[in-house]
KEKETI-268082 format. One record per atom (N, C-alpha, C): residue in three letters; x, y, z. Coordinates in steps of 0.1 Angstrom, whole numbers, padded with zeros to 4 digits, always signed. Example, Ala and Ser with C-alpha at 12.3 -4.5 7.8 and 13.67 -1.06 7.14 Angstrom:
// KEKETI-268082
ala+0132-0057+0078
ala+0123-0045+0078
ala+0132-0033+0078
ser+0128-0022+0071
ser+0137-0011+0071
ser+0129+0000+0079
***
This chain:
// KEKETI-268082
met-0756-0283+0259
met-0756-0282+0274
met-0762-0294+0280
ser-0755-0301+0290
ser-0761-0312+0297
ser-0772-0307+0306
leu-0781-0316+0311
leu-0792-0311+0319
leu-0787-0307+0333
gln-0790-0294+0336
gln-0787-0288+0349
gln-0799-0289+0358
ile-0797-0291+0370
ile-0808-0291+0380
ile-0806-0280+0390
gly-0817-0272+0392
gly-0818-0262+0402
gly-0829-0265+0411
ile-0829-0257+0422
ile-0840-0259+0432
ile-0849-0247+0433
met-0861-0249+0437
met-0871-0239+0439
met-0872-0237+0454
leu-0870-0225+0460
leu-0872-0223+0474
leu-0887-0218+0475
arg-0895-0226+0483
arg-0909-0222+0485
arg-0910-0210+0493
gly-0905-0210+0505
gly-0907-0199+0515
gly-0921-0197+0518
gln-0929-0208+0519
gln-0943-0208+0523
gln-0945-0216+0536
tyr-0952-0210+0545
tyr-0952-0216+0559
tyr-0966-0215+0565
ser-0969-0224+0574
ser-0981-0224+0582
ser-0981-0212+0591
phe-0992-0209+0598
phe-0993-0197+0606
phe-0988-0199+0620
asp-0983-0211+0624
asp-0980-0214+0637
asp-0965-0215+0639
val-0957-0209+0630
val-0942-0210+0631
val-0936-0197+0634
asn-0924-0197+0638
asn-0916-0185+0640
asn-0909-0181+0627
met-0913-0170+0621
met-0909-0166+0608
met-0894-0162+0608
val-0889-0157+0619
val-0874-0154+0619
val-0866-0167+0617
thr-0871-0177+0625
thr-0864-0190+0624
thr-0866-0196+0609
met-0878-0194+0604
met-0880-0200+0590
met-0871-0193+0580
ala-0870-0179+0581
ala-0861-0172+0572
ala-0847-0177+0573
asp-0842-0179+0585
asp-0828-0183+0587
asp-0826-0197+0581
glu-0836-0206+0583
glu-0835-0219+0577
glu-0836-0219+0562
leu-0844-0210+0556
leu-0844-0208+0542
leu-0831-0204+0536
ile-0824-0195+0542
ile-0811-0190+0537
ile-0801-0202+0538
glu-0801-0209+0549
glu-0792-0221+0551
glu-0795-0231+0540
gln-0808-0234+0537
gln-0811-0243+0527
gln-0806-0239+0514
ala-0806-0226+0510
ala-0801-0222+0498
ala-0786-0223+0497
cys-0779-0221+0508
cys-0765-0222+0509
cys-0761-0237+0508
leu-0769-0246+0514
leu-0766-0260+0513
leu-0768-0265+0498
ala-0778-0260+0492
ala-0780-0263+0478
ala-0768-0259+0469
asp-0763-0247+0472
asp-0751-0242+0465
asp-0739-0252+0467
arg-0737-0256+0480
arg-0726-0265+0483
arg-0728-0278+0477
leu-0740-0283+0475
leu-0743-0296+0470
leu-0742-0296+0454
gly-0740-0285+0448
gly-0738-0284+0434
gly-0750-0282+0425
phe-0762-0277+0431
phe-0773-0274+0423
phe-0770-0261+0415
ala-0775-0261+0402
ala-0771-0251+0393
ala-0777-0237+0395
ser-0789-0237+0401
ser-0796-0224+0403
ser-0805-0225+0415
ile-0809-0214+0420
ile-0818-0212+0431
ile-0829-0203+0427
thr-0841-0207+0428
thr-0853-0199+0423
thr-0862-0195+0435
lys-0867-0183+0435
lys-0877-0179+0444
lys-0888-0173+0437
gly-0900-0177+0439
gly-0912-0172+0433
gly-0919-0161+0441
ser-0930-0157+0436
ser-0937-0145+0443
ser-0952-0146+0441
his-0959-0145+0452
his-0974-0142+0452
his-0976-0132+0463
tyr-0988-0126+0462
tyr-0992-0116+0472
tyr-1006-0121+0478
ser-1008-0117+0490
ser-1021-0120+0497
ser-1025-0134+0496
thr-1017-0142+0503
thr-1018-0157+0503
thr-1026-0161+0516
pro-1038-0165+0515
pro-1046-0168+0527
pro-1043-0181+0534
asp-1037-0190+0526
asp-1035-0204+0532
asp-1021-0206+0538
tyr-1012-0196+0536
tyr-0999-0198+0542
tyr-0992-0184+0543
gln-0981-0183+0551
gln-0973-0171+0551
gln-0962-0173+0541
ala-0959-0162+0534
ala-0949-0163+0523
ala-0938-0151+0524
leu-0926-0155+0524
leu-0915-0146+0524
leu-0913-0140+0509
gln-0912-0127+0508
gln-0912-0121+0495
gln-0899-0124+0487
gln-0900-0124+0474
gln-0890-0128+0465
gln-0877-0119+0465
leu-0879-0107+0461
leu-0867-0099+0459
leu-0858-0096+0471
pro-0864-0094+0483
pro-0856-0093+0495
pro-0848-0106+0498
ile-0854-0118+0496
ile-0847-0130+0498
ile-0836-0132+0488
leu-0838-0129+0475
leu-0828-0130+0465
leu-0816-0120+0468
ala-0820-0108+0472
ala-0809-0098+0476
ala-0800-0104+0487
arg-0806-0110+0497
arg-0798-0116+0507
arg-0790-0127+0502
leu-0795-0135+0493
leu-0788-0147+0487
leu-0776-0143+0479
thr-0776-0131+0473
thr-0765-0127+0465
thr-0752-0126+0473
gly-0753-0124+0486
gly-0741-0124+0494
gly-0738-0137+0501
glu-0747-0147+0500
glu-0746-0159+0507
glu-0743-0171+0498
val-0749-0171+0486
val-0747-0181+0476
val-0736-0177+0467
lys-0726-0186+0466
lys-0713-0182+0459
lys-0713-0187+0444
asn-0720-0197+0440
asn-0718-0203+0427
asn-0731-0204+0419
ala-0742-0208+0425
ala-0754-0210+0418
ala-0760-0197+0413
arg-0767-0198+0401
arg-0774-0187+0396
arg-0786-0184+0404
leu-0792-0172+0404
leu-0803-0168+0412
leu-0814-0164+0402
asn-0826-0170+0404
asn-0837-0168+0395
asn-0849-0162+0402
ala-0853-0150+0397
ala-0865-0144+0402
ala-0876-0150+0393
gly-0881-0162+0398
gly-0889-0170+0389
gly-0902-0174+0396
ile-0913-0167+0394
ile-0914-0156+0385
ile-0918-0143+0392
ile-0915-0131+0385
ile-0921-0118+0389
ile-0934-0117+0381
ile-0945-0114+0388
ile-0958-0112+0381
ile-0958-0098+0375
leu-0953-0097+0363
leu-0949-0084+0357
leu-0960-0074+0356
pro-0973-0078+0352
pro-0983-0067+0350
pro-0986-0059+0363
leu-0982-0064+0374
leu-0985-0057+0387
leu-0976-0046+0389
his-0965-0044+0381
his-0954-0035+0385
his-0951-0025+0373
lys-0943-0015+0377
lys-0939-0005+0367
lys-0925-0009+0362
pro-0923-0006+0349
pro-0910-0011+0343
pro-0898-0005+0348
leu-0897+0008+0352
leu-0885+0014+0357
leu-0881+0008+0370
asp-0891+0006+0378
asp-0888-0001+0391
asp-0882-0014+0390
ile-0888-0023+0382
ile-0883-0036+0380
ile-0869-0036+0373
ala-0867-0027+0363
ala-0855-0026+0356
ala-0843-0023+0366
glu-0846-0014+0375
glu-0835-0010+0384
glu-0833-0020+0395
gln-0844-0026+0399
gln-0843-0037+0409
gln-0834-0049+0404
met-0838-0053+0392
met-0831-0065+0386
met-0816-0061+0382
ala-0814-0049+0378
ala-0800-0045+0375
ala-0792-0045+0388
thr-0798-0040+0399
thr-0790-0041+0411
thr-0787-0055+0416
leu-0797-0064+0415
leu-0795-0078+0418
leu-0784-0084+0409
asp-0784-0081+0397
asp-0774-0086+0388
asp-0760-0082+0392
ile-0759-0069+0396
ile-0746-0064+0401
ile-0742-0071+0414
leu-0751-0072+0424
leu-0748-0078+0436
leu-0744-0093+0435
ser-0750-0100+0425
ser-0747-0114+0423
ser-0735-0116+0413
asn-0729-0105+0408
asn-0718-0106+0398
asn-0723-0113+0386
gly-0735-0109+0381
gly-0740-0114+0368
gly-0746-0128+0368
arg-0752-0131+0379
arg-0758-0145+0380
arg-0773-0145+0381
met-0780-0133+0378
met-0794-0132+0379
met-0801-0137+0366
ile-0813-0143+0369
ile-0822-0147+0358
ile-0835-0139+0361
phe-0841-0133+0350
phe-0853-0125+0351
phe-0865-0134+0347
gly-0872-0140+0356
gly-0883-0148+0353
gly-0896-0140+0353
val-0905-0141+0343
val-0916-0133+0341
val-0929-0141+0339
gly-0940-0137+0345
gly-0953-0143+0342
gly-0963-0132+0343
ile-0975-0136+0338
ile-0986-0126+0337
ile-0996-0127+0349
gly-0995-0138+0357
gly-1004-0139+0369
gly-1017-0144+0365
tyr-1025-0148+0375
tyr-1039-0153+0373
tyr-1048-0150+0384
arg-1043-0145+0396
arg-1052-0144+0408
arg-1058-0130+0408
glu-1071-0129+0409
glu-1079-0117+0409
glu-1075-0108+0421
val-1072-0114+0433
val-1069-0107+0445
val-1056-0098+0442
glu-1047-0104+0435
glu-1034-0096+0432
glu-1037-0085+0422
phe-1044-0088+0411
phe-1047-0077+0402
phe-1055-0065+0409
asn-1065-0069+0417
asn-1073-0058+0424
asn-1064-0050+0433
ala-1055-0057+0440
ala-1047-0050+0450
ala-1037-0040+0444
phe-1033-0043+0431
phe-1023-0035+0424
phe-1030-0025+0414
gly-1043-0025+0415
gly-1050-0015+0406
gly-1050-0018+0392
thr-1051-0031+0388
thr-1052-0035+0374
thr-1062-0046+0373
thr-1063-0052+0361
thr-1073-0063+0359
thr-1067-0074+0352
his-1074-0086+0353
his-1071-0098+0345
his-1070-0095+0330
lys-1079-0087+0325
lys-1080-0083+0311
lys-1068-0076+0306
glu-1062-0067+0315
glu-1051-0059+0311
glu-1037-0066+0312
arg-1037-0077+0318
arg-1024-0083+0321
arg-1015-0086+0309
gly-1020-0091+0298
gly-1012-0093+0287
gly-1005-0081+0281
lys-1013-0071+0279
lys-1008-0058+0273
lys-0998-0052+0282
arg-1001-0052+0295
arg-0991-0045+0305
arg-0978-0053+0305
thr-0979-0066+0305
thr-0967-0074+0305
thr-0958-0071+0292
asp-0964-0071+0281
asp-0957-0069+0268
asp-0951-0055+0269
glu-0958-0045+0273
glu-0953-0031+0274
glu-0941-0031+0284
asn-0943-0037+0295
asn-0932-0037+0305
asn-0919-0043+0300
leu-0921-0055+0293
leu-0909-0062+0288
leu-0902-0053+0278
ile-0909-0046+0269
ile-0903-0037+0259
ile-0895-0026+0266
ala-0902-0020+0276
ala-0896-0009+0283
ala-0884-0013+0291
ile-0885-0024+0298
ile-0873-0029+0306
ile-0861-0031+0297
lys-0863-0038+0286
lys-0851-0041+0278
lys-0845-0028+0272
arg-0854-0018+0269
arg-0849-0006+0264
arg-0841+0002+0275
leu-0846+0001+0287
leu-0840+0008+0299
leu-0826+0002+0302
trp-0825-0011+0300
trp-0812-0018+0302
trp-0802-0015+0291
asn-0807-0012+0279
asn-0798-0011+0268
asn-0796+0003+0261
glu-0804+0013+0266
glu-0803+0026+0261
glu-0800+0036+0272
asn-0794+0047+0269
asn-0790+0057+0279
asn-0802+0065+0284
ser-0812+0067+0275
ser-0824+0074+0279
ser-0835+0069+0271
val-0847+0068+0278
val-0858+0061+0272
val-0871+0070+0273
ser-0877+0073+0262
ser-0890+0080+0262
ser-0900+0070+0256
met-0911+0066+0263
met-0920+0056+0259
met-0933+0058+0267
lys-0944+0058+0260
lys-0957+0058+0267
lys-0964+0045+0266
gly-0968+0039+0278
gly-0975+0027+0278
gly-0989+0030+0283
ser-0997+0019+0285
ser-1011+0021+0290
ser-1011+0024+0304
his-1000+0021+0312
his-1001+0024+0326
his-0988+0031+0331
phe-0980+0036+0322
phe-0968+0044+0326
phe-0964+0053+0315
glu-0956+0063+0318
glu-0950+0071+0308
glu-0935+0074+0312
leu-0926+0071+0303
leu-0912+0073+0305
leu-0908+0086+0297
lys-0903+0096+0303
lys-0898+0108+0297
lys-0883+0109+0299
glu-0876+0106+0289
glu-0861+0106+0291
glu-0857+0099+0304
ala-0863+0088+0307
ala-0860+0080+0319
ala-0847+0072+0317
val-0840+0071+0328
val-0827+0064+0327
val-0827+0053+0337
cys-0819+0042+0334
cys-0817+0031+0344
cys-0802+0030+0346
trp-0797+0035+0356
trp-0783+0034+0360
trp-0781+0028+0374
pro-0772+0019+0376
pro-0763+0013+0367
pro-0771+0002+0358
lys-0764-0002+0347
lys-0769-0013+0339
lys-0766-0026+0345
pro-0773-0037+0341
pro-0770-0050+0345
pro-0756-0054+0340
ile-0749-0063+0347
ile-0736-0068+0342
ile-0738-0077+0330
gln-0748-0085+0329
gln-0750-0094+0318
gln-0755-0086+0306
lys-0749-0089+0294
lys-0752-0082+0282
lys-0758-0091+0272
pro-0768-0087+0264
pro-0775-0073+0266
pro-0784-0072+0278
asn-0787-0083+0284
asn-0795-0082+0296
asn-0795-0096+0304
pro-0799-0096+0316
pro-0801-0109+0323
pro-0810-0118+0315
pro-0808-0131+0315
pro-0817-0139+0307
pro-0832-0137+0311
ile-0840-0136+0301
ile-0855-0133+0303
ile-0862-0146+0301
trp-0867-0153+0311
trp-0875-0165+0310
trp-0889-0161+0312
ile-0897-0165+0302
ile-0912-0161+0302
ile-0920-0173+0304
gly-0928-0174+0315
gly-0937-0185+0317
gly-0949-0184+0309
ala-0954-0195+0304
ala-0966-0196+0296
ala-0972-0209+0298
asn-0986-0209+0299
asn-0993-0222+0300
asn-1001-0225+0287
ala-1009-0216+0283
ala-1018-0218+0272
ala-1010-0216+0259
asp-1015-0222+0248
asp-1008-0221+0235
asp-1006-0207+0231
val-1017-0198+0233
val-1016-0184+0228
val-1005-0177+0235
ala-1002-0181+0247
ala-0992-0173+0255
ala-0978-0176+0251
leu-0976-0187+0243
leu-0963-0190+0238
leu-0957-0179+0228
asn-0966-0172+0222
asn-0962-0161+0213
asn-0954-0151+0221
arg-0958-0147+0233
arg-0950-0138+0241
arg-0936-0143+0245
ala-0936-0156+0248
ala-0923-0161+0252
ala-0913-0161+0240
ala-0919-0164+0228
ala-0910-0164+0216
ala-0906-0150+0212
glu-0915-0140+0213
glu-0913-0127+0208
glu-0904-0119+0218
his-0907-0119+0230
his-0900-0111+0240
his-0890-0117+0249
gly-0890-0131+0250
gly-0881-0137+0259
gly-0869-0143+0253
asp-0859-0146+0262
asp-0848-0154+0257
asp-0851-0169+0257
cys-0862-0173+0264
cys-0867-0186+0263
cys-0881-0187+0270
trp-0888-0198+0267
trp-0900-0202+0273
trp-0896-0209+0286
tyr-0902-0205+0297
tyr-0900-0211+0310
tyr-0912-0220+0312
ile-0910-0234+0311
ile-0921-0243+0311
ile-0927-0245+0325
asn-0940-0245+0326
asn-0946-0246+0339
asn-0945-0260+0345
pro-0948-0261+0358
pro-0946-0274+0365
pro-0957-0284+0364
his-0968-0281+0357
his-0980-0290+0359
his-0987-0294+0346
thr-0981-0291+0335
thr-0986-0296+0322
thr-0980-0310+0319
thr-0988-0319+0314
thr-0983-0332+0311
thr-0972-0332+0300
ile-0964-0342+0300
ile-0953-0342+0289
ile-0960-0344+0276
glu-0971-0351+0275
glu-0978-0353+0262
glu-0982-0339+0256
thr-0988-0331+0264
thr-0992-0318+0259
thr-0980-0309+0256
leu-0970-0310+0265
leu-0958-0301+0263
leu-0950-0305+0250
thr-0951-0318+0246
thr-0944-0322+0234
thr-0951-0315+0222
arg-0964-0314+0222
arg-0971-0306+0212
arg-0968-0291+0213
gln-0967-0286+0225
gln-0965-0271+0226
gln-0951-0267+0222
val-0941-0276+0224
val-0927-0273+0220
val-0927-0271+0205
glu-0935-0279+0197
glu-0935-0277+0183
glu-0941-0264+0179
ile-0952-0260+0186
ile-0958-0246+0184
ile-0947-0235+0187
tyr-0940-0237+0198
tyr-0930-0227+0202
tyr-0919-0226+0191
lys-0915-0237+0186
lys-0905-0237+0175
lys-0910-0229+0163
gly-0922-0231+0159
gly-0928-0224+0148
gly-0929-0209+0151
leu-0932-0205+0163
leu-0932-0191+0167
leu-0918-0185+0167
leu-0908-0192+0171
leu-0894-0188+0170
leu-0891-0185+0155
asp-0895-0194+0147
asp-0892-0192+0132
asp-0899-0179+0127
lys-0911-0177+0132
lys-0919-0165+0128
lys-0911-0152+0132
phe-0905-0152+0144
phe-0897-0140+0148
phe-0882-0141+0145
lys-0879-0151+0136
lys-0865-0152+0131
lys-0855-0154+0143
lys-0859-0162+0152
lys-0850-0164+0164
lys-0847-0179+0165
pro-0834-0182+0169
pro-0831-0196+0170
pro-0837-0203+0183
phe-0837-0216+0183
phe-0841-0223+0195
phe-0831-0219+0206
pro-0836-0216+0218
pro-0828-0211+0229
pro-0817-0221+0233
lys-0805-0215+0236
lys-0794-0224+0241
lys-0798-0230+0255
glu-0806-0222+0263
glu-0810-0227+0276
glu-0825-0228+0275
phe-0831-0240+0279
phe-0845-0242+0278
phe-0850-0248+0291
pro-0855-0239+0300
pro-0858-0243+0314
pro-0872-0248+0316
met-0874-0255+0326
met-0887-0261+0330
met-0887-0262+0346
arg-0899-0261+0351
arg-0900-0263+0366
arg-0909-0275+0368
arg-0906-0283+0378
arg-0913-0295+0381
arg-0914-0297+0396
glu-0924-0303+0401
glu-0925-0308+0415
glu-0917-0321+0415
ala-0909-0323+0425
ala-0901-0335+0426
ala-0898-0339+0441
phe-0897-0352+0443
phe-0894-0357+0456
phe-0888-0371+0455
val-0877-0373+0461
val-0870-0386+0460
val-0868-0391+0474
ala-0870-0405+0475
ala-0868-0412+0487
ala-0863-0426+0483
lys-0861-0435+0492
lys-0855-0448+0489
lys-0864-0456+0480
thr-0877-0454+0481
thr-0887-0461+0473
thr-0898-0451+0469
lys-0905-0454+0458
lys-0916-0446+0454
lys-0927-0445+0465
thr-0930-0456+0471
thr-0940-0457+0482
thr-0936-0447+0493
glu-0923-0447+0497
glu-0919-0438+0508
glu-0920-0423+0503
ala-0916-0421+0490
ala-0916-0407+0485
ala-0931-0402+0485
met-0940-0411+0481
met-0954-0407+0481
met-0959-0404+0495
arg-0955-0412+0504
arg-0959-0410+0518
arg-0954-0397+0524
leu-0942-0394+0521
leu-0936-0382+0526
leu-0940-0369+0519
ala-0942-0370+0506
ala-0945-0357+0498
ala-0960-0356+0494
gly-0966-0367+0492
gly-0979-0367+0486
gly-0990-0358+0492
pro-0991-0358+0505
pro-1002-0350+0511
pro-0999-0335+0509
phe-0986-0331+0509
phe-0983-0317+0508
phe-0984-0312+0493
val-0981-0320+0484
val-0982-0317+0470
val-0997-0316+0466
ala-1005-0326+0472
ala-1019-0326+0469
ala-1026-0314+0474
arg-1022-0309+0486
arg-1028-0297+0492
arg-1024-0285+0484
lys-1012-0284+0479
lys-1007-0273+0470
lys-1016-0272+0458
tyr-1018-0284+0451
tyr-1026-0284+0439
tyr-1041-0282+0440
ala-1046-0286+0452
ala-1060-0282+0455
ala-1061-0267+0456
ser-1051-0260+0462
ser-1051-0246+0463
ser-1050-0239+0449
tyr-1041-0245+0441
tyr-1040-0240+0427
tyr-1053-0240+0420
his-1060-0252+0421
his-1073-0253+0414
his-1083-0243+0420
ala-1083-0241+0433
ala-1093-0233+0439
ala-1091-0218+0436
thr-1079-0214+0433
thr-1076-0200+0430
thr-1075-0197+0415
gly-1079-0207+0406
gly-1080-0204+0392
gly-1069-0208+0383
gln-1059-0216+0388
gln-1048-0220+0380
gln-1053-0229+0368
ser-1063-0238+0371
ser-1068-0247+0361
ser-1073-0239+0349
asp-1079-0227+0351
asp-1084-0219+0340
asp-1073-0215+0330
gln-1060-0215+0335
gln-1049-0210+0327
gln-1042-0221+0319
met-1047-0234+0321
met-1040-0245+0315
met-1043-0247+0300
pro-1034-0254+0293
pro-1037-0256+0279
pro-1050-0264+0277
glu-1056-0264+0265
glu-1068-0272+0263
glu-1066-0286+0266
gly-1075-0292+0273
gly-1075-0306+0276
gly-1067-0309+0289
glu-1062-0299+0296
glu-1055-0301+0308
glu-1063-0294+0320
ser-1062-0300+0331
ser-1069-0295+0343
ser-1062-0300+0356
leu-1063-0292+0366
leu-1057-0295+0379
leu-1068-0300+0389
ser-1080-0303+0383
ser-1090-0309+0392
ser-1088-0324+0392
gly-1097-0330+0400
gly-1096-0345+0401
gly-1087-0349+0413
asp-1086-0362+0415
asp-1079-0367+0427
asp-1064-0366+0424
phe-1056-0368+0434
phe-1041-0366+0433
phe-1035-0377+0424
glu-1040-0389+0425
glu-1034-0400+0417
glu-1035-0396+0402
ser-1046-0391+0398
ser-1048-0387+0384
ser-1039-0375+0380
leu-1036-0367+0390
leu-1027-0356+0387
leu-1013-0360+0384
ile-1008-0370+0391
ile-0994-0373+0390
ile-0990-0376+0376
gly-0997-0386+0370
gly-0995-0389+0356
gly-0980-0387+0352
asp-0978-0379+0341
asp-0964-0376+0337
asp-0961-0362+0340
arg-0966-0357+0352
arg-0964-0344+0356
arg-0952-0343+0367
phe-0954-0351+0378
phe-0945-0349+0389
phe-0934-0360+0389
leu-0923-0356+0395
leu-0911-0365+0396
leu-0910-0370+0410
ile-0917-0380+0413
ile-0918-0386+0427
ile-0914-0400+0426
gly-0904-0404+0433
gly-0900-0418+0433
gly-0886-0421+0439
ser-0881-0432+0436
ser-0867-0436+0440
ser-0857-0428+0432
pro-0844-0428+0436
pro-0834-0421+0428
pro-0834-0425+0414
asp-0834-0438+0411
asp-0834-0443+0397
asp-0846-0438+0389
glu-0858-0439+0396
glu-0870-0435+0389
glu-0870-0420+0386
val-0866-0412+0395
val-0866-0397+0393
val-0856-0394+0382
ala-0844-0400+0383
ala-0833-0397+0373
ala-0838-0401+0359
asp-0845-0413+0358
asp-0850-0417+0345
asp-0860-0407+0339
gln-0869-0402+0348
gln-0879-0392+0344
gln-0872-0379+0339
met-0862-0375+0346
met-0855-0363+0342
met-0848-0364+0329
ile-0842-0376+0327
ile-0835-0379+0314
ile-0845-0379+0303
thr-0857-0385+0305
thr-0868-0385+0295
thr-0872-0371+0291
ile-0874-0362+0301
ile-0877-0348+0298
ile-0867-0341+0289
asn-0854-0344+0293
asn-0843-0338+0285
asn-0844-0343+0270
arg-0846-0356+0268
arg-0846-0362+0255
arg-0858-0359+0247
lys-0870-0358+0253
lys-0882-0356+0246
lys-0885-0342+0243
leu-0881-0333+0252
leu-0885-0319+0251
leu-0873-0310+0248
gly-0861-0314+0250
gly-0849-0306+0248
gly-0846-0297+0260
val-0853-0299+0271
val-0851-0291+0283
val-0837-0294+0288
asn-0830-0283+0292
asn-0816-0285+0297
asn-0814-0278+0310
his-0824-0272+0316
his-0823-0266+0329
his-0836-0269+0336
leu-0836-0279+0346
leu-0848-0283+0353
leu-0848-0278+0367
ile-0858-0271+0371
ile-0859-0265+0384
ile-0869-0273+0392
val-0865-0279+0403
val-0874-0287+0410
val-0878-0281+0424
ser-0891-0283+0427
ser-0896-0279+0440
ser-0896-0292+0448
met-0890-0292+0460
met-0889-0304+0468
met-0894-0301+0482
glu-0902-0290+0484
glu-0907-0287+0497
glu-0920-0279+0495
trp-0930-0281+0504
trp-0943-0275+0503
trp-0947-0270+0517
ala-0956-0261+0517
ala-0961-0256+0530
ala-0965-0267+0540
gly-0959-0266+0552
gly-0963-0276+0562
gly-0953-0288+0564
met-0945-0290+0553
met-0935-0301+0554
met-0924-0297+0564
ala-0919-0307+0571
ala-0908-0305+0580
ala-0895-0301+0572
lys-0888-0292+0577
lys-0876-0288+0569
lys-0866-0299+0568
ser-0865-0308+0578
ser-0856-0319+0578
ser-0859-0329+0567
thr-0872-0330+0564
thr-0877-0339+0553
thr-0872-0333+0540
ala-0874-0320+0538
ala-0869-0314+0526
ala-0854-0315+0524
ile-0847-0313+0535
ile-0832-0313+0534
ile-0828-0327+0530
asp-0834-0338+0536
asp-0830-0352+0533
asp-0832-0354+0518
cys-0843-0350+0513
cys-0846-0351+0499
cys-0836-0344+0490
met-0833-0332+0494
met-0823-0324+0486
met-0810-0331+0486
gln-0805-0336+0497
gln-0792-0343+0498
gln-0792-0356+0489
met-0803-0364+0490
met-0804-0376+0482
met-0804-0372+0467
met-0811-0361+0464
met-0812-0357+0450
met-0798-0354+0445
ala-0790-0347+0453
ala-0777-0343+0449
ala-0767-0355+0448
glu-0768-0364+0457
glu-0759-0375+0458
glu-0762-0387+0449
glu-0775-0389+0446
glu-0779-0401+0439
glu-0786-0399+0426
val-0792-0387+0424
val-0799-0384+0411
val-0790-0375+0402
leu-0784-0365+0407
leu-0777-0356+0398
leu-0765-0363+0391
pro-0758-0372+0397
pro-0747-0378+0390
pro-0752-0387+0378
lys-0763-0394+0380
lys-0769-0402+0370
lys-0774-0394+0358
val-0780-0382+0361
val-0785-0373+0351
val-0774-0367+0343
ser-0763-0363+0350
ser-0752-0357+0344
ser-0745-0367+0334
gln-0744-0379+0339
gln-0737-0389+0330
gln-0745-0392+0318
ala-0759-0392+0319
ala-0767-0396+0308
ala-0770-0385+0298
thr-0768-0372+0302
thr-0772-0361+0293
thr-0759-0353+0289
***
């Protein structure tokens, strides 16, 4: 599979905007991405965000099933330990039907204490709850009746009707940062969904660990190997940094403040100044520079589905749209030809 490029819809806004207008613009942005030929549209999820307003994931994706005609739709990611398996199984099955089999089920374990507290769980329980939920959801999608007791739920002849269109299930992409978390992606997922902020050097090492874990579970390397990255393209790298740098820097300062650095692989951190963060993490530059970086990711890591964030809280929508159009017109053709 040649390298496909999808977009990440942020849906994160400052507190001084009209959210009805913002929601309309977000839907139009997704439709434009579809018309421009992006392969997928991703919407993430967090709760209780003090620094910005956030439109929630599943309602937005449900709306997009009727608006977006070609691109796949990615719930990337659902913080799975916060939820009950029957609810997520039925929600995702419904979305798969509404989209005519275009849904991707992205899963993560989360890291923010405010979310765990609000949903009545703990950081310590997140791994076990995620694993139990994944097992239960796959059974609900593939069995007519399920009886299973987990640490936070009990299914007694529970059913999930209707089933998803995709068989045996919508693709399950499991996010993982630390080495130990790769085991979950290998055991329970259709693929590992690579995070946006680990360096290529570290990821090269982790891909080898992941391959070994796939061998352990007697599973082949996935046909689809996705990754998310922060990206911004402009005529020159200087202009791209001027337009995007302050917003990306603010986003990563927030990540560090809320504990994301603690989830990183050994030797990696999101602390420090923005220039030190860029390294081989972010795809910011001219069309040729960004295309070359994408091609390098494909060749070094085997990634064949790259999901890029091109907008951050506070950025003017017109700036994000200009970037998206340049990405489609000047970067995607180069990447397609080279991969």
